N, C-alpha and C positions, 0 to 999 in steps of 0.2 A: 504494500500500500504506500503510495507516494504522499507524503505530508506537505503538499504544496511546494515541493522542490523540483528537482530535475532528475530524470532517469534516462540515461542513454539507452536506446534500443539496441545498439551494438557497441561493443568496446573493442578498440583496436589494440595493437601491441600484445596479442596473445591472450585476450580475455577468454575465459572458459565459458562454453555454452551450457555446462552442467553445474551451475553455481550452487544448486540446492544441495549438492553432495560435498560442498567445500565448507570448512570451518570458518567462523568469523571471530577474529581476535581483537579485542579493544586494546589499543596501544597509544603511546605518546609519540609525538614527532621525533623526539630524541631517540626513542627505540628504533624508529624507522631509519633514521640517519646512521645509527650504529649497527644496524642489522647486517649480518654476514651473508654473503651471496657467492654461489658457485658459478652462476651464469646470470644472464639478464633477467630471468624469470623465476629463479629459485632463491629463496631467502630464509634465514633462520633468525629467530629472536629467542633469547634465553636457551640457545642450542636446540630449539625445536622448530621444525618447518612451519611456516605460516603461509596461508593462501590468501583469503580475504582479510582485510583489516578495517577497523572502524576507528575514525579519529574525530575529534571535536576541537574546533579552534576558531579564532577570530579572523574574518576575511579582510585581508589588507589591500588586495588589488584584484581586479577582474580584467582579463585580457581576452576579448572576443575576436576570433579569427573565422575564416570561411568554414573550416571543418572541425575546429576545436575551440574550446573555451578553457583558459588556464586561470586558476585561482591561486593566489598566494595566501597561505594560511599560517597563523602563528598561534600556538597553544601554550606559550610560556616556557616550553622546553626546547623549542626550535622553530624554524621557519622552513616551509616546504611548499613547492609548487604541486598543485593538484590539477590534472588534465582530464577533461571529459570530451569524448569524441561525439560529434553530432552528425546527423544526416537529414534528409528531407522528411523522413518519417518521425523524427524526434519531436517532442512537444516543445513549446516555447519555454524559455527559462523563466521561472517564477520571479515576480518583482520583489519578493522578500529577500532574494539573494543579492545583496549589494555590499559595498565596502562598510566595514565597522560593525557588521553583525556576526553573530556566532552561527556556525553551520556544522552539521553532522555529515561526514563523508564515509561512504563505503566503497572500497575498491581494492586494487592489487598494487603491491610494491613493484616498481620497475627501475632498471638502471639503463638510461638512454643517453648515449653520447657522453658517458662518464658522469651524468647527473642523476641523483636519486630523486624520483618523483613517485606520486601515487596516480595511477590511471583509474579514474572513478567511473562507476556506473550508477551512482546515486549521490546527490548532493541536496540536502534539505536544510532550511533555516531552523535554528533552535527557537522555539516559541515559549519554552518553560525553562528558566535558568536552573531549575533543579536537575535538568538533564545534563548540564555541565558537571555538576557535582557527582551525579550518578556515573558518568563516564570515567571520571577520575577514580572513583572507588572501584569500578569494574576493571580498570587498567591495573590498579594496585593488586586486586584479588587475583587477576590472571597472572601477573608477574610472580607473586608469592607462591601460587599453586605450581607454576612451572619450575621455580627455583628451589622450593622447599617441599614440594609434594603435597598431595591432598591431606585434608584434616581427618582425624578419627572422630568417633562419636562424641568425644569430650571437647572437640574443637582444637585439638593439638596436632601438630604435624606428625604423620605416621613415620616411624623410624624405618630406615632402609640402609643396607650396607653401602650402597653407592651414593647416598646422600650425605654430604659433609656436615650439615647442620646437626643431625643427631649425634655424630661423632664428637663434635665440640661440646654438645650438651652432656654426653657421657663423661667426657674428660673433666668438665666443670664439676659434675657430681662427685667424681673421685677426689678432686681437690677439696671439696667441702667435707667429705668424710674423713679426710686426713688432716683437717685443720689448717689447710694452706691459706694462701692469700686471695683465693678466687673471689670471696665475698667482698673484699675491699673494692673490687671493681663495681660492686653494687651499692657502694656508699655505706657499708656497715663497719662499725667499730668493733672492738674485741667483745664487749659485753653483748652487743646485738648479735654477733656471730654465734656466741656460745648459747644464748637464749634460743636462737633459731635451731641450733642442733638439738637442743632438748625437745623442742616441739617435733622435730623430724623423727626422733627416735622413740618418742612416747606416744605419738598420735596413731601409729599403725594399729588398725583393728579396733580403735577406740572411737565410736561414733560421737561421743560427747566432747571429745577433744581433751586437752590437758589444761589443768587449772594453773593459774598464776602462782598459787600457793605451793604447788608441787615444784614448779620451776625454781621458786625461791629456796625451797629446801634442798634442791639439787645443786644450787650454786651459792653456797654459804659465804664465798669470798666477796660477793656483791651485796649491797644493802637492798632492801625491798623496794625502795623508791626508784633506784636505778634500774632494777629489773622491770618494774612496771613502766618506766619510761621507755625501755627497750621494746617491750611488747606493744606499746602505743605507736612507736616508730614503725615496727614491722607490720602492724595492722594498717597504718596509714599508707605504707608503701605497697600494700597489696600482697604481702607474703603470708599474713595470717588473717583469719576471720573468726568472729565470735560465734559460739554454738548455742548452748542451752541458756547461758547468761553472759554477763559482761566479764566474768572471771574465767571462762573456759574458751580456748581457742584451738583451731586446727590450721594446718598448712594448706594454702590454696593449691599447692602442687600435687596434692593427693587426689 
């Protein structure tokens, strides 16, 4: 469905006639400019092949020629020309597509005469600015899914041997269990680190969590006020959450 924009009935430079079987990837212009390519028509983003791409940006310039219209688009990460091919059967360009408006573009990445462009088959004006925010979120989600893998039922990245992120996470966990300096990178001081370790070791299998009183009894070298301050810090930073009352806490990582 065309939202008052322009759809080319034919796309030159190798556009596929079987677009319904091609995936659509939301991307930024910087990702397109940095995309790797093996030939004029094959590109990868995040080491994954991409076919159709969707971009959203502000229209800086419109250049109308006999058989093509070229748009210069800026999305804040880069500036890129978007070319759409026209013919006698193509509909007129919508008046809403003009300079200084935001547009949504669907097309294919191409490398022509050494220049990176998008050959579009759909250009629509953005009528709801929420669509700009939605595209940014879609682009971030697509990037994270490609680089870190899909999420599990708890909303955390699934671990895989070929994925470097879980390897780093496992290494960090080992540092914590050995009392290393990994927590310093999270802004924790000594008492906060030790309090966190108590919760990590006593929370397992305990639905109600661990009481602050128990933590105080396990760390006699610190006064109660300092331990309560550490718990407040860890809770505020999202490492702990209260359970049955304001005296019992569990780790958010469980």
